[in-house]
N, C-alpha and C positions, 0 to 999 in steps of 0.2 A: 720710186720704188714702193710698192704696197704688200702687205700681207693679204693673203688669199682668205676670205672667209666663208662660211659654209652656212646658209640661212637655217633655221630651224622650222622644217614645215609639219612637224608633229602637233596635233591638235593639243589645246591646252588641257591639263590634267583637271578632271572633276574634283569638286570638293568632296572629301573622303572623312568620315568621322573616325575619330582616333580611337584606338580601343580602349584607352584610360577611360573616356566618356562613354564608349557603347558598355564598359564592364558597370560604371556606376547606373545609367540607365537602366540595364538589366537587374541589377540588386534593388535598385529603388522599386522598379515595376513589380519585381515578385513580392517585396515586402509590404506595398501598396494594397495589392492585389490578395494578399494573406489577410490584410488586416480587414481590407472592405470585406471580404468576404464572410469571415469571423464576424465582425460587427452587424451584417445584415442577418444572417441565421440567426444568431444570438438574438437580436432584438426581435424577429419575427416570432420566434419561439416562446419567450419570455412574455411579449404583447400577448398572444393568444391565450397562455395560461392566465394571465391577470384577467382578461377580459372575459374567460369563462368563469373565474371567480367571484367576479364583480357583477355580472349581468344575469348567471344563471346559474350559480353554484352556492356555496355555502356561505358568502359574504356578500348575497344580492339584499337590497334593499325591501322591507315591506312596511306596508303602514302600520301604527300601532294599534292591536286590537282594543276594544273598549273595556276590556277587563284585562289586568296585567298578565303577562303569559309567563309560564313554569321558568324558572332559572335554566338556560343552557347547559348542558353538561360539557364540562371544562374539556375532557377527554377529547371531544368532538373537534374542538378547535386546533388543540395539540395534534391531532392525528392530521387533520387539513393543513397545518402549516408545515409540519414534516414532508406531507405530499408535495406541496409547492416547492421548499428547498429542494428536495430530491431533484425534483423536474426541472429546475434551474440548474443544478450541479449537473445533471445528465447533458442539459443542452450546450453547457460550457465545454463538458468533455468531448461532446459530439463534434462541435463546430472546430474545437481545436485541433482533433485528430485529422477532420477535413482539411484543415488549413495545414497542417503538417504534410499529408500528404500530396495536396496541391503545391507547395512549395517546393519538394523534394521531385515532384515530377517535372515543375516549370524549370527548377536550377539544372536538374539532369540533363533537359533537353537543350535548353539554352548555353550550359556549358559545353555540351557536345558541339554546338553549332561553332562557338569560339575555338575551341582548341582542335577542332579537325583540321583546320590549315596548316597548323603548327605541325601536325602528325603528318602531313601531305610533304610539308618540307622537309621533317627529319627523313622520311623516306626517300626524297628525293636526294638529299645530302649524303643517305649509305649508299644510294646507286651511284653518285658522282664520287664517292669514295673507292667504288668499285671500278672504274675508269670509264663510266658512261657521262661523258663530258655535256654530249650534247641534248641531255635531258632538260626539259623547260617546264616550269610548273604555272598553274593559273590559278591563284587562288585568292579568295574575298574572306574578310574578316575584319576590318579595321584599317585606317590609314597605315599604322606602322606594321602591321603582317603584309601588305599589298607592297609596302615600300621594301619590306624584307625580301619577298618573293621577287621583285624587280632585280634588288640587287643580287638575289641569288642566280637569275637567269644571266644576269651579266656576268658574274663569276663563271657561270658555266660556259658562255661565248668566249671569254678569255682563256678559260683553260683548254678548252678544244681548239682554239687558234694557237696556242702555244704548244699543245701537244701535237699538231698538224707542222707545224715550224721545227718542232725538234725532229721528228722523222725526215723532214726535209731536209734539214742540216745534216743528218747521219748520213742519207742517201749523196747528198752533193760533195761532203767532205771526202767521204770514200771514193766517189767518182773522181774528185780533184786530184786525190792522193793516188788514185790506181794509175791514172793516165802518165804522168811525169815519171814515176816508178817504173811503171813497164816498160817505157821509152829509155828510162837510164839502164836497167837490167839487159833489155835488149843490145845495147850498144856496149856495155860492158863484158856481156858474154861473147858478142862478136869480135872485140877487142881480144879476149882471153884467147879464144881460139883462132886467131889471126885472121877472121873472115873480114872484120872492117879493119883499114888499116888506121894508124895511129895519127891524123893529120888535124889540121885546125877545125873542119867541117866535123869532125867526131867531136873535140873538145866543146864546138859552140852549141852542138846539139846537148851535150849533156849539161853545160852551163845554164841553156836555156831553161831545160826541166828543173835543174837546181834552183834557179831563180823563182820559178813557179812554186816549189814547195816552201823555201825559205818564205815567200809572201803569204801564203795559206798558213804558216804556223805563226807568223807575226801577227797578223789579223787576228787569229784566234785569240793571241797571245794580249793583245790590245783590247780585245771586246771582253776579255775575261776580268782586265784593270777596270775597266767602264762599269762593269756590272756589279763590280764588288765596292765599286767607288775609291778605289786605291789609287787613282790617277794623281800624280805629285804636280802640283803647277807652281811653277815659278812667276808670279806675276809680277810685271813691271810694264812700263810705257812702252806701247808698240806700234809702228806707224805702219796702219793698216793696209795704205798705198803701197809701200815699200814689200810688205808681206805678198801683197797680190803680184807685183812685179815679179817677185824673186821665185815665187812659186811657178810663174808662166815660164819663166827663163827656162826650167827643168824640162818642159815637155816643147823646146823647140825642134828637136829631132822629129818627135812624133807627128807633129804639128804639119810640119814639111812635107813629111813623108806621104800623109794624106790629104795635101793640098788644101788643108783647111785655113779659113782667115780668122786672126785673133785681133780683137778689139779691146784695148784697156781704157775704161772710162772712169777717171779718176779726178774729181775736181780739185782746184788748190786749195790749202788752209784745213785740211782734213783735220779733225782732232785725233790725238793720240789713244789708243784703247787700252785697257787694263786688261792684259792677257799675258800667257806663256808664249813667247814666238814660238818655240818648237811645236807644241801643239798644235797653234793656229796654222802653222805651215802644212802639218799634217790633214788638219780639215780641207784646206785648200788643195793639197796634191789629191784627197779624194775625190773631191769634187770634181776637179779638173780631169782627172783621168776617167770617170765616168761620162763626163761632158765630151770629152774627145772619141771615147770609145763607141759611144753612141751617136757620134755625128757623121755623116756619110761624107765622101769624098767632095770635095768643092764646097762644103757647108762652111759655117762660121761660129766661132765661138765666143762669147762676149763677157768681162770681168767689168764689174762695176762696184763702187764704193760710193756711199751717200750717208752725209751726217744726219741724225734725227735728235730728238730732243732726249739727252742723256744716253745715246747710243749711236753707234756708227752699226750701218747695215751693207754687208757684202752681199752680191749677188754673182752668179754663174749661169750664165743662158749660153743654151745650146739649139741648133736648127736640126736636131736629129727627129724621129719619129713621133716623140710625143709619148704619155700616159694616158691610158684611158680613166675617165673619171672614178670610177669604180675602184680603181686599183691606188689612185693617188694618195689615200691615207695611209696605206700600208707600206710604202716605199722604205721608211725608216725603222722598219720591223727587221729585225735579226733574222737572217737568212732567206728574206723575201726576194723574191725575182720575178720581174714582169715579163720579161722573156727568157725562159729557160735554155732554149738550145741556142740562143745568140750568147748568151753568157757563157754556157760551157764552152763553146768555141774559143772565147777570148780568155779563157782559163779565171775568169772572175769567181769571187767567193759569197759575193751576196753580203758582204759585211761592211764596206767601205760607208755607206751612208748612216748605218746603225752607230759606228765607232764615230763618225763626224758630229751624230746627234749628241751621243754621251758626252763627248769633247766640248762642244758647245755650251751644253747645259751645264755641265761642271764650271765655266766661267760665268755662268748668271745669264747666258744668252739664249736666244730662242733661233729655233730654224724649222723652214718649211717650204714648199714647194708650189710651183704653180705650174700647169702645164696644158697643153692642146694637142690631141691626137694630129698627127700630121704636121704640126707647126713648130713645135720643139717643147722644150722644159727649161724653168729656170729655178734654181735653187737658192732662198735666201738665208743668211743667219746674221744675227746681231751680236755686237760687243758692247760692254758698256765704256763709256768715256773714262779716261784715266783722270 
């Protein structure tokens, strides 16, 4: 027996720059741009001033005259030096202001580009809080932001599915409660008015509908225990083969009534499993009930046990109509039904497989299903060896 695997056909994710590295590169780029711009403009202005001064200005070189020139006016040099210093200071102020303006513009633009995806995610989160679970976001802005958007989309899909299942559960439970309650009320009113005689047939009808109600309430109770993690387990060494045979014996009447053949394949020497015998019997009963329910008259149901490395695998196989491939991943979800009309006719609640999954996982095991439409379905689950 093997576990079904689903190949990942999605393309390999492209390499994305992390947000941390992106911010670092942005800040570094802005800083270097401002510094280079400041240095270039300042160098250009200062160079022009000094070239003017030394080539054609007050400090240009002239050959000495034959006669000594008169002494220069000291105030002339002081005034020229003051002008040069003023020009240099103004060039620093001018280039500094340009650098600040450029840094502000670049920083605003780049920070807006980086923060915009987060704003979109925030808006989508508010929409989801308002009940719009189907909203998807496609944002770019670094590895972490894109991963966050993917996680958000997965969360939306999960919430949308849960909301759909919740609504389906309300409709299903109300339907399942209404039918037996209506039947019971009709018979009780008939008995009260004397229209229906109090005989064995009337009692059987009342008992049948009471059993349906009891089963629904019990399934809901078990599901609540599984969801809350309050399933109490009394772990001991359990013979998996004997547990399978005991569960099968409880369905002998139903199997005979439908003309179904039952095969049990249990090799000798199977190791005992570490389990709660009552809970494992509950799992087997749920799986067997489903298998018999969907197996047509003259079909077959097979129970098998196989020992692996550190675990024992149990399988329940039927020759029913099978399950479509797109529905197979959801059959263990709460209240999920692959055939709603047929399930309602048989009085099922769509909770059995979900309860089985919770109980198996509480034991540290795994549960999965393989199916082929028109051929049948096989449900596997594992338990650790004692």
